N, CA, C and O atoms as CSV, one atom per row, in Angstrom:
chain,resi,resn,atom,element,x,y,z
A,1,MET,N,N,2.863,1.474,23.825
A,1,MET,CA,C,3.488,2.107,22.676
A,1,MET,C,C,4.240,1.057,21.849
A,1,MET,O,O,4.989,0.241,22.387
A,2,ASP,N,N,4.028,1.098,20.576
A,2,ASP,CA,C,4.701,0.147,19.686
A,2,ASP,C,C,6.164,0.515,19.507
A,2,ASP,O,O,6.539,1.687,19.553
A,3,LYS,N,N,6.974,-0.499,19.304
A,3,LYS,CA,C,8.384,-0.278,19.029
A,3,LYS,C,C,8.571,0.061,17.555
A,3,LYS,O,O,7.790,-0.365,16.704
A,4,LYS,N,N,9.611,0.830,17.265
A,4,LYS,CA,C,9.907,1.192,15.880
A,4,LYS,C,C,10.487,-0.001,15.132
A,4,LYS,O,O,11.185,-0.835,15.710
A,5,TRP,N,N,10.189,-0.070,13.848
A,5,TRP,CA,C,10.791,-0.996,12.895
A,5,TRP,C,C,10.473,-2.462,13.161
A,5,TRP,O,O,11.243,-3.330,12.749
A,6,VAL,N,N,9.366,-2.772,13.834
A,6,VAL,CA,C,9.093,-4.177,14.131
A,6,VAL,C,C,7.747,-4.689,13.625
A,6,VAL,O,O,7.570,-5.904,13.532
A,7,ARG,N,N,6.799,-3.830,13.296
A,7,ARG,CA,C,5.472,-4.328,12.896
A,7,ARG,C,C,5.532,-5.031,11.551
A,7,ARG,O,O,5.934,-4.454,10.540
A,8,TRP,N,N,5.118,-6.303,11.566
A,8,TRP,CA,C,5.180,-7.097,10.332
A,8,TRP,C,C,4.248,-6.535,9.262
A,8,TRP,O,O,4.529,-6.665,8.070
A,9,GLN,N,N,3.144,-5.913,9.672
A,9,GLN,CA,C,2.200,-5.368,8.696
A,9,GLN,C,C,2.851,-4.252,7.880
A,9,GLN,O,O,2.617,-4.134,6.677
A,10,ASP,N,N,3.662,-3.442,8.539
A,10,ASP,CA,C,4.342,-2.362,7.830
A,10,ASP,C,C,5.468,-2.887,6.944
A,10,ASP,O,O,5.711,-2.352,5.862
A,11,TRP,N,N,6.151,-3.930,7.401
A,11,TRP,CA,C,7.162,-4.549,6.543
A,11,TRP,C,C,6.508,-5.171,5.310
A,11,TRP,O,O,7.053,-5.104,4.208
A,12,LEU,N,N,5.324,-5.782,5.510
A,12,LEU,CA,C,4.578,-6.330,4.373
A,12,LEU,C,C,4.232,-5.212,3.393
A,12,LEU,O,O,4.429,-5.361,2.187
A,13,ALA,N,N,3.720,-4.099,3.902
A,13,ALA,CA,C,3.371,-2.972,3.033
A,13,ALA,C,C,4.601,-2.450,2.303
A,13,ALA,O,O,4.509,-2.067,1.137
A,14,PHE,N,N,5.751,-2.429,2.972
A,14,PHE,CA,C,6.983,-1.966,2.338
A,14,PHE,C,C,7.378,-2.885,1.181
A,14,PHE,O,O,7.672,-2.412,0.083
A,15,VAL,N,N,7.386,-4.183,1.426
A,15,VAL,CA,C,7.760,-5.148,0.382
A,15,VAL,C,C,6.775,-5.079,-0.781
A,15,VAL,O,O,7.183,-5.093,-1.942
A,16,VAL,N,N,5.487,-5.005,-0.476
A,16,VAL,CA,C,4.467,-4.905,-1.524
A,16,VAL,C,C,4.689,-3.636,-2.344
A,16,VAL,O,O,4.572,-3.665,-3.569
A,17,GLY,N,N,5.005,-2.532,-1.686
A,17,GLY,CA,C,5.266,-1.278,-2.400
A,17,GLY,C,C,6.469,-1.375,-3.319
A,17,GLY,O,O,6.419,-0.924,-4.463
A,18,VAL,N,N,7.542,-1.957,-2.828
A,18,VAL,CA,C,8.756,-2.097,-3.652
A,18,VAL,C,C,8.494,-3.008,-4.843
A,18,VAL,O,O,8.873,-2.680,-5.967
A,19,VAL,N,N,7.848,-4.150,-4.609
A,19,VAL,CA,C,7.544,-5.084,-5.705
A,19,VAL,C,C,6.648,-4.409,-6.738
A,19,VAL,O,O,6.865,-4.548,-7.942
A,20,THR,N,N,5.643,-3.679,-6.266
A,20,THR,CA,C,4.736,-2.990,-7.188
A,20,THR,C,C,5.480,-1.947,-8.008
A,20,THR,O,O,5.269,-1.839,-9.216
A,21,ALA,N,N,6.343,-1.184,-7.363
A,21,ALA,CA,C,7.104,-0.156,-8.080
A,21,ALA,C,C,8.030,-0.769,-9.131
A,21,ALA,O,O,8.304,-0.154,-10.162
A,22,LEU,N,N,8.505,-1.972,-8.865
A,22,LEU,CA,C,9.415,-2.642,-9.809
A,22,LEU,C,C,8.690,-3.506,-10.836
A,22,LEU,O,O,9.320,-4.012,-11.765
A,23,THR,N,N,7.405,-3.680,-10.689
A,23,THR,CA,C,6.628,-4.539,-11.587
A,23,THR,C,C,6.839,-4.236,-13.066
A,23,THR,O,O,6.941,-5.177,-13.853
A,24,PRO,N,N,6.911,-2.957,-13.491
A,24,PRO,CA,C,7.106,-2.711,-14.926
A,24,PRO,C,C,8.396,-3.296,-15.507
A,24,PRO,O,O,8.550,-3.350,-16.727
A,25,LEU,N,N,9.322,-3.733,-14.651
A,25,LEU,CA,C,10.531,-4.386,-15.166
A,25,LEU,C,C,10.222,-5.749,-15.775
A,25,LEU,O,O,10.920,-6.185,-16.690
A,26,TRP,N,N,9.177,-6.437,-15.277
A,26,TRP,CA,C,8.845,-7.751,-15.830
A,26,TRP,C,C,7.455,-7.829,-16.445
A,26,TRP,O,O,7.208,-8.709,-17.269
A,27,TYR,N,N,6.545,-6.945,-16.076
A,27,TYR,CA,C,5.224,-6.868,-16.717
A,27,TYR,C,C,4.990,-5.421,-17.114
A,27,TYR,O,O,4.553,-4.618,-16.289
A,28,THR,N,N,5.268,-5.080,-18.341
A,28,THR,CA,C,5.105,-3.706,-18.776
A,28,THR,C,C,3.703,-3.489,-19.333
A,28,THR,O,O,3.346,-4.070,-20.358
A,29,PRO,N,N,2.901,-2.651,-18.660
A,29,PRO,CA,C,1.581,-2.332,-19.222
A,29,PRO,C,C,1.732,-1.629,-20.569
A,29,PRO,O,O,2.734,-0.957,-20.814
A,30,ASP,N,N,0.733,-1.787,-21.441
A,30,ASP,CA,C,0.777,-1.161,-22.763
A,30,ASP,C,C,0.660,0.348,-22.702
A,30,ASP,O,O,1.001,1.040,-23.662
A,31,THR,N,N,0.182,0.860,-21.586
A,31,THR,CA,C,-0.009,2.302,-21.465
A,31,THR,C,C,1.061,2.894,-20.563
A,31,THR,O,O,1.454,2.287,-19.568
A,32,ALA,N,N,1.528,4.087,-20.920
A,32,ALA,CA,C,2.505,4.777,-20.077
A,32,ALA,C,C,1.886,5.108,-18.730
A,32,ALA,O,O,2.561,5.063,-17.702
A,33,GLY,N,N,0.594,5.443,-18.737
A,33,GLY,CA,C,-0.092,5.744,-17.487
A,33,GLY,C,C,-0.110,4.551,-16.547
A,33,GLY,O,O,0.022,4.714,-15.334
A,34,GLY,N,N,-0.270,3.358,-17.092
A,34,GLY,CA,C,-0.260,2.147,-16.280
A,34,GLY,C,C,1.098,1.899,-15.653
A,34,GLY,O,O,1.200,1.526,-14.485
A,35,THR,N,N,2.134,2.109,-16.438
A,35,THR,CA,C,3.486,1.945,-15.919
A,35,THR,C,C,3.737,2.925,-14.785
A,35,THR,O,O,4.207,2.543,-13.713
A,36,TRP,N,N,3.422,4.183,-15.028
A,36,TRP,CA,C,3.655,5.205,-14.007
A,36,TRP,C,C,2.773,5.000,-12.786
A,36,TRP,O,O,3.199,5.283,-11.666
A,37,ALA,N,N,1.564,4.518,-12.977
A,37,ALA,CA,C,0.685,4.251,-11.836
A,37,ALA,C,C,1.316,3.212,-10.908
A,37,ALA,O,O,1.328,3.387,-9.689
A,38,LEU,N,N,1.836,2.136,-11.487
A,38,LEU,CA,C,2.476,1.099,-10.683
A,38,LEU,C,C,3.716,1.631,-9.973
A,38,LEU,O,O,3.917,1.376,-8.786
A,39,VAL,N,N,4.540,2.366,-10.702
A,39,VAL,CA,C,5.783,2.886,-10.121
A,39,VAL,C,C,5.484,3.889,-9.008
A,39,VAL,O,O,6.018,3.770,-7.905
A,40,VAL,N,N,4.644,4.862,-9.290
A,40,VAL,CA,C,4.377,5.929,-8.317
A,40,VAL,C,C,3.609,5.404,-7.110
A,40,VAL,O,O,3.993,5.672,-5.972
A,41,LEU,N,N,2.530,4.661,-7.342
A,41,LEU,CA,C,1.756,4.150,-6.216
A,41,LEU,C,C,2.572,3.159,-5.382
A,41,LEU,O,O,2.474,3.152,-4.155
A,42,GLY,N,N,3.370,2.327,-6.042
A,42,GLY,CA,C,4.236,1.402,-5.306
A,42,GLY,C,C,5.279,2.134,-4.478
A,42,GLY,O,O,5.525,1.776,-3.326
A,43,ALA,N,N,5.892,3.155,-5.057
A,43,ALA,CA,C,6.893,3.936,-4.320
A,43,ALA,C,C,6.251,4.672,-3.143
A,43,ALA,O,O,6.820,4.718,-2.052
A,44,LEU,N,N,5.072,5.244,-3.362
A,44,LEU,CA,C,4.374,5.930,-2.265
A,44,LEU,C,C,4.005,4.956,-1.146
A,44,LEU,O,O,4.088,5.303,0.032
A,45,LEU,N,N,3.604,3.754,-1.506
A,45,LEU,CA,C,3.288,2.745,-0.502
A,45,LEU,C,C,4.539,2.375,0.296
A,45,LEU,O,O,4.477,2.252,1.520
A,46,ALA,N,N,5.656,2.198,-0.378
A,46,ALA,CA,C,6.905,1.868,0.315
A,46,ALA,C,C,7.328,2.999,1.255
A,46,ALA,O,O,7.752,2.741,2.382
A,47,VAL,N,N,7.217,4.237,0.804
A,47,VAL,CA,C,7.569,5.383,1.650
A,47,VAL,C,C,6.610,5.474,2.841
A,47,VAL,O,O,7.033,5.731,3.968
A,48,GLY,N,N,5.322,5.262,2.585
A,48,GLY,CA,C,4.351,5.270,3.677
A,48,GLY,C,C,4.631,4.182,4.698
A,48,GLY,O,O,4.454,4.389,5.898
A,49,ALA,N,N,5.067,3.029,4.227
A,49,ALA,CA,C,5.406,1.934,5.140
A,49,ALA,C,C,6.627,2.295,5.982
A,49,ALA,O,O,6.674,1.977,7.171
A,50,LEU,N,N,7.607,2.951,5.381
A,50,LEU,CA,C,8.764,3.398,6.152
A,50,LEU,C,C,8.351,4.418,7.211
A,50,LEU,O,O,8.866,4.402,8.329
A,51,TRP,N,N,7.430,5.292,6.859
A,51,TRP,CA,C,6.884,6.254,7.822
A,51,TRP,C,C,6.234,5.508,8.981
A,51,TRP,O,O,6.458,5.848,10.143
A,52,SER,N,N,5.432,4.496,8.672
A,52,SER,CA,C,4.774,3.711,9.720
A,52,SER,C,C,5.775,2.974,10.599
A,52,SER,O,O,5.591,2.871,11.812
A,53,LEU,N,N,6.826,2.468,9.984
A,53,LEU,CA,C,7.850,1.761,10.749
A,53,LEU,C,C,8.628,2.702,11.656
A,53,LEU,O,O,8.957,2.346,12.788
A,54,ALA,N,N,8.923,3.899,11.165
A,54,ALA,CA,C,9.708,4.863,11.938
A,54,ALA,C,C,8.885,5.532,13.035
A,54,ALA,O,O,9.407,5.844,14.105
A,55,VAL,N,N,7.595,5.750,12.767
A,55,VAL,CA,C,6.717,6.429,13.733
A,55,VAL,C,C,5.468,5.563,13.930
A,55,VAL,O,O,4.413,5.858,13.369
A,56,PRO,N,N,5.586,4.497,14.725
A,56,PRO,CA,C,4.469,3.561,14.857
A,56,PRO,C,C,3.201,4.162,15.456
A,56,PRO,O,O,2.122,3.585,15.317
A,57,SER,N,N,3.312,5.289,16.108
A,57,SER,CA,C,2.119,5.911,16.699
A,57,SER,C,C,1.348,6.770,15.698
A,57,SER,O,O,0.276,7.281,16.023
A,58,ALA,N,N,1.875,6.934,14.495
A,58,ALA,CA,C,1.225,7.757,13.471
A,58,ALA,C,C,0.123,6.958,12.775
A,58,ALA,O,O,0.380,6.274,11.784
A,59,VAL,N,N,-1.083,7.044,13.288
A,59,VAL,CA,C,-2.207,6.295,12.727
A,59,VAL,C,C,-2.469,6.722,11.287
A,59,VAL,O,O,-2.880,5.907,10.460
A,60,MET,N,N,-2.235,7.990,10.989
A,60,MET,CA,C,-2.482,8.498,9.632
A,60,MET,C,C,-1.667,7.733,8.589
A,60,MET,O,O,-2.121,7.544,7.461
A,61,SER,N,N,-0.481,7.301,8.961
A,61,SER,CA,C,0.339,6.553,8.007
A,61,SER,C,C,-0.323,5.243,7.617
A,61,SER,O,O,-0.194,4.792,6.478
A,62,GLU,N,N,-1.032,4.630,8.556
A,62,GLU,CA,C,-1.729,3.383,8.242
A,62,GLU,C,C,-2.906,3.637,7.302
A,62,GLU,O,O,-3.192,2.825,6.421
A,63,TRP,N,N,-3.578,4.758,7.493
A,63,TRP,CA,C,-4.691,5.091,6.597
A,63,TRP,C,C,-4.179,5.402,5.191
A,63,TRP,O,O,-4.906,5.210,4.216
A,64,THR,N,N,-2.938,5.879,5.072
A,64,THR,CA,C,-2.384,6.086,3.728
A,64,THR,C,C,-2.206,4.748,3.012
A,64,THR,O,O,-2.365,4.668,1.794
A,65,HIS,N,N,-1.874,3.692,3.774
A,65,HIS,CA,C,-1.781,2.357,3.168
A,65,HIS,C,C,-3.126,1.970,2.561
A,65,HIS,O,O,-3.194,1.434,1.454
A,66,VAL,N,N,-4.191,2.251,3.304
A,66,VAL,CA,C,-5.539,1.897,2.854
A,66,VAL,C,C,-5.889,2.672,1.585
A,66,VAL,O,O,-6.369,2.088,0.613
A,67,VAL,N,N,-5.653,3.971,1.590
A,67,VAL,CA,C,-5.977,4.805,0.421
A,67,VAL,C,C,-5.152,4.375,-0.789
A,67,VAL,O,O,-5.691,4.226,-1.885
A,68,LEU,N,N,-3.848,4.175,-0.595
A,68,LEU,CA,C,-3.006,3.735,-1.704
A,68,LEU,C,C,-3.410,2.347,-2.188
A,68,LEU,O,O,-3.327,2.057,-3.382
A,69,GLY,N,N,-3.847,1.491,-1.270
A,69,GLY,CA,C,-4.336,0.166,-1.657
A,69,GLY,C,C,-5.562,0.254,-2.544
A,69,GLY,O,O,-5.668,-0.466,-3.537
A,70,VAL,N,N,-6.489,1.135,-2.189
A,70,VAL,CA,C,-7.685,1.327,-3.015
A,70,VAL,C,C,-7.280,1.850,-4.392
A,70,VAL,O,O,-7.787,1.383,-5.412
A,71,LEU,N,N,-6.368,2.816,-4.417
A,71,LEU,CA,C,-5.916,3.362,-5.706
A,71,LEU,C,C,-5.225,2.299,-6.548
A,71,LEU,O,O,-5.425,2.240,-7.761
A,72,LEU,N,N,-4.416,1.461,-5.913
A,72,LEU,CA,C,-3.771,0.368,-6.652
A,72,LEU,C,C,-4.799,-0.612,-7.198
A,72,LEU,O,O,-4.672,-1.095,-8.323
A,73,PHE,N,N,-5.810,-0.899,-6.401
A,73,PHE,CA,C,-6.817,-1.863,-6.834
A,73,PHE,C,C,-7.590,-1.371,-8.053
A,73,PHE,O,O,-7.913,-2.165,-8.936
A,74,ILE,N,N,-7.890,-0.086,-8.116
A,74,ILE,CA,C,-8.659,0.439,-9.254
A,74,ILE,C,C,-7.768,0.876,-10.423
A,74,ILE,O,O,-8.270,1.162,-11.510
A,75,ALA,N,N,-6.460,0.927,-10.206
A,75,ALA,CA,C,-5.534,1.391,-11.247
A,75,ALA,C,C,-5.645,0.631,-12.570
A,75,ALA,O,O,-5.616,1.273,-13.619
A,76,PRO,N,N,-5.772,-0.702,-12.582
A,76,PRO,CA,C,-5.855,-1.389,-13.871
A,76,PRO,C,C,-7.014,-0.903,-14.745
A,76,PRO,O,O,-6.880,-0.824,-15.966
A,77,TRP,N,N,-8.135,-0.582,-14.131
A,77,TRP,CA,C,-9.269,-0.078,-14.901
A,77,TRP,C,C,-9.075,1.398,-15.246
A,77,TRP,O,O,-9.368,1.825,-16.362
A,78,ALA,N,N,-8.585,2.163,-14.291
A,78,ALA,CA,C,-8.420,3.603,-14.497
A,78,ALA,C,C,-7.349,3.920,-15.539
A,78,ALA,O,O,-7.464,4.904,-16.270
A,79,PHE,N,N,-6.309,3.087,-15.607
A,79,PHE,CA,C,-5.203,3.360,-16.519
A,79,PHE,C,C,-5.153,2.404,-17.705
A,79,PHE,O,O,-4.184,2.414,-18.463
A,80,GLY,N,N,-6.183,1.581,-17.874
A,80,GLY,CA,C,-6.334,0.782,-19.079
A,80,GLY,C,C,-5.430,-0.422,-19.229
A,80,GLY,O,O,-5.073,-0.782,-20.351
A,81,PHE,N,N,-5.043,-1.065,-18.115
A,81,PHE,CA,C,-4.248,-2.280,-18.268
A,81,PHE,C,C,-4.892,-3.489,-17.578
A,81,PHE,O,O,-4.205,-4.444,-17.218
A,82,ALA,N,N,-6.199,-3.436,-17.401
A,82,ALA,CA,C,-6.922,-4.546,-16.759
A,82,ALA,C,C,-6.860,-5.821,-17.598
A,82,ALA,O,O,-7.015,-6.914,-17.054
A,83,ASP,N,N,-6.638,-5.710,-18.900
A,83,ASP,CA,C,-6.574,-6.881,-19.767
A,83,ASP,C,C,-5.180,-7.505,-19.824
A,83,ASP,O,O,-4.980,-8.509,-20.508
A,84,GLN,N,N,-4.233,-6.930,-19.123
A,84,GLN,CA,C,-2.861,-7.450,-19.089
A,84,GLN,C,C,-2.647,-8.136,-17.740
A,84,GLN,O,O,-2.371,-7.488,-16.730
A,85,ALA,N,N,-2.780,-9.436,-17.751
A,85,ALA,CA,C,-2.882,-10.224,-16.523
A,85,ALA,C,C,-1.778,-9.963,-15.503
A,85,ALA,O,O,-2.075,-9.746,-14.328
A,86,GLY,N,N,-0.545,-9.977,-15.908
A,86,GLY,CA,C,0.559,-9.832,-14.952
A,86,GLY,C,C,0.523,-8.516,-14.193
A,86,GLY,O,O,0.572,-8.496,-12.963
A,87,ALA,N,N,0.438,-7.434,-14.923
A,87,ALA,CA,C,0.426,-6.117,-14.295
A,87,ALA,C,C,-0.863,-5.890,-13.515
A,87,ALA,O,O,-0.835,-5.345,-12.412
A,88,ALA,N,N,-1.987,-6.302,-14.080
A,88,ALA,CA,C,-3.276,-6.091,-13.410
A,88,ALA,C,C,-3.357,-6.889,-12.112
A,88,ALA,O,O,-3.759,-6.350,-11.081
A,89,TRP,N,N,-2.984,-8.154,-12.151
A,89,TRP,CA,C,-3.052,-8.968,-10.937
A,89,TRP,C,C,-2.089,-8.468,-9.876
A,89,TRP,O,O,-2.386,-8.536,-8.684
A,90,THR,N,N,-0.947,-7.971,-10.296
A,90,THR,CA,C,-0.016,-7.384,-9.326
A,90,THR,C,C,-0.671,-6.202,-8.638
A,90,THR,O,O,-0.600,-6.087,-7.415
A,91,ALA,N,N,-1.307,-5.321,-9.398
A,91,ALA,CA,C,-1.975,-4.157,-8.819
A,91,ALA,C,C,-3.118,-4.574,-7.904
A,91,ALA,O,O,-3.273,-4.020,-6.816
A,92,TRP,N,N,-3.916,-5.542,-8.330
A,92,TRP,CA,C,-5.049,-5.992,-7.511
A,92,TRP,C,C,-4.579,-6.621,-6.201
A,92,TRP,O,O,-5.104,-6.307,-5.133
A,93,MET,N,N,-3.592,-7.506,-6.285
A,93,MET,CA,C,-3.088,-8.164,-5.075
A,93,MET,C,C,-2.382,-7.164,-4.156
A,93,MET,O,O,-2.548,-7.205,-2.937
A,94,ALA,N,N,-1.599,-6.275,-4.748
A,94,ALA,CA,C,-0.927,-5.250,-3.945
A,94,ALA,C,C,-1.956,-4.369,-3.248
A,94,ALA,O,O,-1.784,-4.000,-2.086
A,95,GLY,N,N,-3.016,-4.038,-3.956
A,95,GLY,CA,C,-4.065,-3.223,-3.365
A,95,GLY,C,C,-4.722,-3.901,-2.182
A,95,GLY,O,O,-4.904,-3.286,-1.131
A,96,VAL,N,N,-5.077,-5.160,-2.345
A,96,VAL,CA,C,-5.726,-5.903,-1.265
A,96,VAL,C,C,-4.784,-6.040,-0.065
A,96,VAL,O,O,-5.203,-5.850,1.076
A,97,LEU,N,N,-3.523,-6.366,-0.318
A,97,LEU,CA,C,-2.563,-6.509,0.780
A,97,LEU,C,C,-2.314,-5.186,1.491
A,97,LEU,O,O,-2.198,-5.157,2.717
A,98,ALA,N,N,-2.231,-4.092,0.739
A,98,ALA,CA,C,-2.021,-2.777,1.359
A,98,ALA,C,C,-3.220,-2.388,2.216
A,98,ALA,O,O,-3.056,-1.873,3.322
A,99,ILE,N,N,-4.415,-2.632,1.710
A,99,ILE,CA,C,-5.627,-2.326,2.482
A,99,ILE,C,C,-5.648,-3.158,3.766
A,99,ILE,O,O,-5.900,-2.627,4.848
A,100,ALA,N,N,-5.384,-4.452,3.644
A,100,ALA,CA,C,-5.413,-5.333,4.818
A,100,ALA,C,C,-4.352,-4.929,5.842
A,100,ALA,O,O,-4.639,-4.867,7.038
A,101,ALA,N,N,-3.136,-4.656,5.385
A,101,ALA,CA,C,-2.064,-4.266,6.305
A,101,ALA,C,C,-2.398,-2.961,7.009
A,101,ALA,O,O,-2.178,-2.827,8.212
A,102,GLY,N,N,-2.926,-2.006,6.268
A,102,GLY,CA,C,-3.277,-0.727,6.872
A,102,GLY,C,C,-4.392,-0.850,7.887
A,102,GLY,O,O,-4.302,-0.290,8.979
A,103,LEU,N,N,-5.444,-1.576,7.541
A,103,LEU,CA,C,-6.577,-1.727,8.457
A,103,LEU,C,C,-6.217,-2.552,9.686
A,103,LEU,O,O,-6.734,-2.310,10.776
A,104,TRP,N,N,-5.336,-3.519,9.511
A,104,TRP,CA,C,-4.925,-4.386,10.609
A,104,TRP,C,C,-4.365,-3.560,11.766
A,104,TRP,O,O,-4.586,-3.888,12.932
A,105,VAL,N,N,-3.649,-2.499,11.443
A,105,VAL,CA,C,-3.036,-1.663,12.475
A,105,VAL,C,C,-3.903,-0.450,12.791
A,105,VAL,O,O,-4.040,-0.087,13.959
A,106,ALA,N,N,-4.487,0.182,11.783
A,106,ALA,CA,C,-5.202,1.442,11.979
A,106,ALA,C,C,-6.465,1.293,12.814
A,106,ALA,O,O,-6.732,2.124,13.682
A,107,VAL,N,N,-7.238,0.253,12.566
A,107,VAL,CA,C,-8.510,0.107,13.276
A,107,VAL,C,C,-8.288,-0.095,14.780
A,107,VAL,O,O,-8.917,0.606,15.573
A,108,PRO,N,N,-7.424,-1.017,15.202
A,108,PRO,CA,C,-7.196,-1.142,16.647
A,108,PRO,C,C,-6.590,0.121,17.270
A,108,PRO,O,O,-6.927,0.472,18.401
A,109,GLN,N,N,-5.699,0.807,16.541
A,109,GLN,CA,C,-5.124,2.040,17.076
A,109,GLN,C,C,-6.190,3.105,17.245
A,109,GLN,O,O,-6.212,3.810,18.254
A,110,ALA,N,N,-7.070,3.227,16.268
A,110,ALA,CA,C,-8.129,4.226,16.351
A,110,ALA,C,C,-9.078,3.900,17.504
A,110,ALA,O,O,-9.518,4.802,18.216
A,111,ARG,N,N,-9.390,2.640,17.689
A,111,ARG,CA,C,-10.256,2.237,18.808
A,111,ARG,C,C,-9.590,2.545,20.149
A,111,ARG,O,O,-10.237,3.013,21.086
A,112,GLY,N,N,-8.289,2.274,20.221
A,112,GLY,CA,C,-7.545,2.542,21.455
A,112,GLY,C,C,-7.514,4.021,21.796
A,112,GLY,O,O,-7.648,4.398,22.961
A,113,ARG,N,N,-7.339,4.852,20.795
A,113,ARG,CA,C,-7.332,6.301,21.029
A,113,ARG,C,C,-8.716,6.798,21.417
A,113,ARG,O,O,-8.841,7.685,22.260
A,114,ARG,N,N,-9.744,6.241,20.815
A,114,ARG,CA,C,-11.106,6.648,21.151
A,114,ARG,C,C,-11.421,6.259,22.596
A,114,ARG,O,O,-12.058,7.028,23.315
A,115,SER,N,N,-10.980,5.066,23.031
A,115,SER,CA,C,-11.214,4.612,24.397
A,115,SER,C,C,-10.442,5.466,25.392
A,115,SER,O,O,-10.938,5.740,26.485
A,116,ALA,N,N,-9.250,5.885,25.033
A,116,ALA,CA,C,-8.424,6.688,25.924
A,116,ALA,C,C,-9.026,8.073,26.148
A,116,ALA,O,O,-8.846,8.667,27.211
A,117,HIS,N,N,-9.738,8.584,25.150
A,117,HIS,CA,C,-10.353,9.905,25.273
A,117,HIS,C,C,-11.675,9.868,26.040
A,117,HIS,O,O,-12.155,10.903,26.500
A,118,ALA,N,N,-12.254,8.698,26.175
A,118,ALA,CA,C,-13.567,8.585,26.837
A,118,ALA,C,C,-13.466,8.662,28.336
A,118,ALA,O,O,-14.481,8.582,29.028
């Protein structure tokens, strides 16, 4: 059983979420939708990371990192700020890091649970 508040992957997801949510302070997308996408998806990622840190056995929380990472990665195109380098690159990098952090923990946990049931 994992200890609470110690997994570096979840701390990474938390920091990435906070930075993403604050990104509009220094890189403001031209679209309101782009601004809100960064703020909301970043905040949701940070909250999901806190969930993962508080309840390390909750595999679903890690999969939320993956889903939010995918949404962050496609956000620049979906919300029309792909041509704004600062905001777009923040979303792309945050997306990749969130996906990697989530999969790093979720895949081994899922394999472990599958083996335990066999």
